[in-house]
C-alpha positions as CSV (number, residue, x, y, z in Angstrom):
1,M,-8.8,-23.6,11.3
2,S,-5.9,-22.2,9.4
3,L,-6.5,-21.6,5.7
4,P,-3.8,-21.9,3.0
5,P,-2.5,-18.8,1.2
6,L,-4.9,-17.2,-1.3
7,H,-5.0,-18.5,-4.8
8,P,-4.4,-15.9,-7.5
9,W,-8.2,-15.8,-8.4
10,E,-9.0,-15.0,-4.7
11,R,-6.9,-11.8,-4.7
12,P,-8.8,-8.6,-5.3
13,E,-7.9,-6.7,-8.5
14,Q,-6.2,-3.4,-8.5
15,G,-6.8,-0.2,-10.4
16,P,-9.8,0.2,-12.8
17,P,-11.0,-3.4,-12.4
18,A,-11.2,-2.8,-8.6
19,A,-13.1,0.4,-9.1
20,R,-15.6,-1.4,-11.4
21,A,-16.0,-4.2,-8.9
22,A,-16.7,-1.7,-6.2
23,E,-19.3,0.0,-8.4
24,L,-21.1,-3.3,-9.1
25,R,-21.1,-4.2,-5.4
26,G,-22.6,-0.8,-4.8
27,L,-25.7,-2.0,-6.6
28,I,-26.4,-4.7,-4.0
29,P,-28.6,-3.3,-1.3
30,T,-27.1,-2.9,2.2
31,L,-29.5,-3.9,5.0
32,S,-29.2,-2.9,8.7
33,T,-30.6,-4.5,11.8
34,A,-30.2,-3.5,15.5
35,R,-26.8,-5.3,15.6
36,L,-25.9,-6.2,12.1
37,T,-25.1,-5.0,8.6
38,L,-25.9,-7.2,5.6
39,R,-23.6,-5.9,2.8
40,A,-22.3,-7.0,-0.6
41,P,-19.7,-9.7,-0.4
42,N,-16.2,-9.0,-1.6
43,L,-13.1,-11.2,-2.1
44,D,-11.8,-10.4,1.4
45,D,-14.9,-12.3,2.7
46,F,-14.0,-15.5,0.9
47,P,-11.7,-16.9,3.6
48,C,-14.6,-16.8,6.1
49,F,-16.9,-18.4,3.6
50,A,-14.4,-21.1,3.0
51,E,-13.8,-21.6,6.7
52,I,-17.4,-22.4,7.2
53,E,-17.8,-24.7,4.1
54,M,-14.5,-26.5,4.7
55,S,-15.3,-27.2,8.4
56,Q,-17.5,-29.8,10.1
57,R,-20.1,-27.0,10.4
58,A,-20.9,-27.7,6.7
59,I,-22.0,-31.3,7.2
60,Y,-25.7,-30.2,6.7
61,M,-24.8,-28.3,3.5
62,G,-23.1,-31.1,1.6
63,G,-19.7,-30.5,3.2
64,P,-17.2,-30.3,4.4
65,M,-16.1,-29.0,1.0
66,T,-12.8,-28.5,-0.7
67,R,-11.5,-25.0,-1.0
68,E,-12.2,-25.2,-4.8
69,D,-15.8,-26.3,-4.3
70,S,-16.2,-23.6,-1.7
71,W,-14.9,-21.1,-4.3
72,L,-17.5,-22.3,-6.8
73,D,-20.3,-22.0,-4.3
74,F,-19.1,-18.5,-3.4
75,A,-19.1,-17.5,-7.1
76,Q,-22.6,-19.1,-7.6
77,C,-24.1,-17.2,-4.7
78,L,-22.6,-13.9,-6.1
79,N,-23.8,-14.7,-9.6
80,S,-27.3,-15.0,-8.3
81,W,-27.5,-11.2,-8.1
82,L,-26.9,-10.9,-11.9
83,L,-29.0,-13.9,-12.9
84,N,-32.0,-13.5,-10.5
85,G,-31.8,-10.0,-8.9
86,Y,-31.2,-11.5,-5.4
87,G,-28.2,-13.3,-3.9
88,M,-25.8,-13.4,-0.9
89,W,-25.0,-10.8,1.7
90,T,-22.0,-10.9,4.0
91,V,-23.3,-10.4,7.6
92,T,-21.0,-8.2,9.8
93,D,-21.2,-6.5,13.1
94,Y,-21.0,-2.7,13.1
95,D,-17.2,-2.9,13.1
96,D,-17.4,-4.8,9.8
97,V,-16.2,-8.0,11.4
98,V,-17.6,-10.9,9.3
99,L,-19.9,-13.2,11.3
100,G,-21.4,-15.2,8.4
101,F,-23.6,-15.1,5.4
102,V,-27.3,-15.0,4.5
103,T,-28.7,-15.7,1.1
104,I,-31.7,-15.6,-1.2
105,V,-30.6,-17.8,-4.0
106,R,-32.0,-20.3,-6.5
107,G,-29.3,-22.9,-6.8
108,Y,-29.2,-25.8,-9.2
109,G,-32.3,-28.0,-8.5
110,D,-34.1,-25.5,-6.3
111,L,-37.8,-25.2,-7.1
112,E,-38.1,-21.8,-5.4
113,P,-35.8,-19.1,-4.1
114,E,-34.1,-20.3,-0.9
115,L,-33.4,-18.3,2.2
116,G,-30.1,-19.6,3.6
117,Y,-28.0,-18.7,6.6
118,F,-24.6,-19.9,7.7
119,F,-22.3,-18.4,10.3
120,L,-18.8,-18.8,11.8
121,E,-18.8,-20.9,14.9
122,R,-17.8,-17.9,17.1
123,A,-21.0,-16.1,15.9
124,C,-23.4,-18.9,16.7
125,G,-25.9,-19.0,19.6
126,Q,-26.3,-15.2,19.7
127,G,-29.3,-14.8,17.5
128,F,-27.4,-13.4,14.6
129,A,-28.7,-15.9,12.1
130,T,-32.3,-15.2,13.0
131,E,-31.8,-11.5,12.9
132,A,-30.0,-11.5,9.6
133,A,-32.3,-14.1,7.9
134,R,-35.4,-12.1,9.1
135,S,-34.0,-8.9,7.5
136,A,-33.1,-10.7,4.2
137,R,-36.5,-12.5,4.1
138,D,-38.4,-9.2,4.7
139,Y,-36.4,-7.4,2.1
140,G,-36.8,-10.3,-0.4
141,I,-40.6,-10.3,-0.1
142,A,-41.2,-6.5,0.3
143,E,-38.5,-5.0,-2.0
144,I,-37.5,-7.7,-4.5
145,G,-41.0,-9.2,-4.8
146,V,-40.2,-12.9,-4.4
147,P,-43.6,-14.5,-3.8
148,S,-42.2,-17.0,-1.3
149,L,-39.0,-18.4,0.2
150,V,-38.0,-21.9,1.3
151,S,-35.2,-23.0,3.4
152,Y,-33.8,-26.5,2.6
153,V,-32.8,-27.6,6.1
154,D,-31.3,-31.0,6.9
155,A,-33.6,-32.8,9.4
156,R,-30.6,-33.4,11.7
157,N,-29.7,-29.7,11.9
158,A,-31.5,-28.6,15.0
159,A,-30.0,-25.1,15.1
160,S,-31.1,-24.3,11.6
161,I,-34.5,-25.7,12.2
162,A,-34.8,-23.5,15.3
163,V,-33.9,-20.4,13.2
164,A,-36.6,-21.3,10.6
165,E,-39.1,-21.8,13.4
166,R,-38.3,-18.4,14.9
167,L,-38.9,-17.0,11.4
168,D,-42.4,-18.7,11.5
169,A,-41.4,-21.0,8.6
170,K,-43.8,-23.9,8.0
171,R,-42.6,-27.4,7.2
172,D,-43.7,-28.5,3.7
173,T,-43.5,-32.2,3.4
174,R,-44.5,-32.1,-0.3
175,A,-41.4,-29.9,-1.0
176,E,-39.2,-32.2,1.1
177,A,-40.4,-35.2,-0.9
178,S,-39.7,-33.5,-4.2
179,F,-36.3,-32.3,-3.1
180,K,-34.9,-35.7,-2.1
């Protein structure tokens, strides 16, 4: 999928604002696994985020979305760090190649913090989602102190259900009923 050129708001700032943004990103914890790094997102990650949300891969997440809606979702996930003390990480390999994203967010309408995971098509089927989500889940519970996490998974999304099962998630039909 070829993305259009960047909008002005998608371009990183220069000079002192760039230094301030880097300082703030430095407050977001970096997590490491055997194969992955979960790091603070930056504006250079947005094209990959948009690629996922604008594609057919997003049908289970309310998509495909427009680029503008994807931008708003990206901003909401990043704002979660300021509002809630948890948010989104960019998942990369050890060469800093973006593979996808993992989140602990509480979006509009969410009853509890949600553990989310979404990856570029080229990164699927290799266990990256499970590895990254496990790391984020463990960090969220042990270090941030969230009492529990949910994953709102579309019943048709077999791959996401499989990840949740590998993480020992339990289906909560009461939560499903209240979320609909």
